N, C-alpha and C positions, 0 to 999 in steps of 0.2 A: 131854369137851373139845371134840369136833367141834361139838356143839350150841352150846356157849358161843361159839365163833368165828363160827358162822353167825348167831347172834343179835346178836353185836356188830357184824358187818358190815352187817346189815340196818338196825340202828338208826343207823349212820353214814350210810346212804343216805337216811334219812328226811328229812334237811334239804334235799335237792335240790328237792322241790316248793315249798318256801318261796323258794328262789332263782329258780325258774322263775316263780312268781307275781310276785316283785319285778321281774324282768326284763320280764315281760309288762306290768306296770303302768308301768314306765319307758318302754317302747316306746309305750304308749298316750299317755302324757304328751307324748313327743317328737312323735308324729304330730299330736296336738291343737295343739301350739305351731306346728308347720309349717303346718298348715291355717289357723290364725289369721293367720300371716304372709302366706300366699298370698291369702287373702280380703282382707286389708287392702291388700296390694299391688295387687290388681285394682281395688279401689274407688278408691285414690289415683290409679292410672293413668287410670281413667275420668274422675275429677275434673280431672286435669291436662289431658287431651285436650280437655275442654269449655272449660277456661280458655284454652287455646291457640287454639281455634277462635274464641272470643269476641274475643281480642286481634287475630287476623287480620282479623276483620270490622271491628273498630274502626279498624285501620290502613288498611283499604280506604276507610272513610268519611273518615278524615283526608286521605287522598290525593285523594279526590273534592272535598272542601271546599277543599283547597289549589289545585286546578285551577280551581275556580269563583272563588276569591278572586283568583287571578292573572288570570283573564279579566276580572273586574270592574275590577281595577286597570288593566289594559291599555285597557279601554274608557273609563275615566275620564281617563287620560292622553291618549288619542286625541281625546276630546271637548273637552278643555281646550286642546289644542295646535293 
């Protein structure tokens, strides 16, 4: 009878390696998904920073052109008046 209980208990514990393998696989999938999100976030941040720098450069050019236009308009008004 003692042998029967011992055998029964060990067979019940044999399912735990399967649970451990499943949890390890789930953990690997979660880590992979998180790494994918981190890499995509970094690449999108880099792309947005480049876009923001380009917009700032274009705004500076617009400001310079507005000043040049205002100067030319002032010169034309002064020459005609």
